[in-house]
N, C-alpha and C positions, 0 to 999 in steps of 0.2 A: 712403514716408518719413513719419515722424511728426514733427510740429513743434508747438511751443507758441507761440501768438501773443504778441507783446510787448504789443500793445494790443487793446482791443475797445471797440466803441461799440454802443449800443442806443437806438433811438428808440421810445418808447411813447406811443401816442395813446389816451387813455381818454375815453369819452363816456358820458353818461347823460341820461335825461329829468329826473332829480331832482338838484338842486344838493346836497342832503344826501348822497345816494348818491355823487355825484361826489367830494365832500370825503372821504368814508369810503374810497372806492376809492384815492384819492391817498395818504391816510395809510397804508393797508395796504401799498400798493406801495412807498412810501418805507421803511417798516419792514422789509419783505422784502429790499429791496436792501441796506440797512445791515446787517441780520443776516447775510446771505450774505457780504458783504465781511468782516465781523468773524470769521465762522467760518473763512473761507479764510485770513485772516491769523493765526489761532490755530494752524493746522496747518502753515502754510507757512514759507518762508524770510523772516525778518524784514527783510532788506535789499530784498526785492522785494514789499513790502506792496501789497495791492490797495486803491486809494483809494476806489473806489465813489463818485466825484464825480457829483453830480447837478446838471444845469443845466436850468432851465425854458426851453423853446423857444417855446411858445405857451400861451395860456390861453383855452380855449373855455368859454363858459358852458353850463350844462345847458339843454335845451330840446326842444320837440317841434314838429311841423308839424300843422296841421289836416288831417284825412283827405281833405278836398275840395281841398286845395292842388294846383296843377297838377304840381309836382315829385313829390308823393306819388302822384298818379294815373299819371304817366308811369312811375315806378319800379314801381308795382304792375302795370301793363300789361306791362312788360318781363319781370317774373318769371313771368307767365302764358304767355309765348311769343308 
């Protein structure tokens, strides 16, 4: 059976070492979401418009860890097996 969902949700978590890159990624992502909703609404049924609502759930700053930090050492050791 084929069905079309009435609603859909997506959670996107973006991270970066650079605050400038993080801002650029967020701007690009918001542009893509808005353009996709607009394109869908141009071709679709006007009474069932796709809203493309965006809600900020969390806001993590950019950052890095020192390579000698314990968490980094444990993660590196784990990837080596």
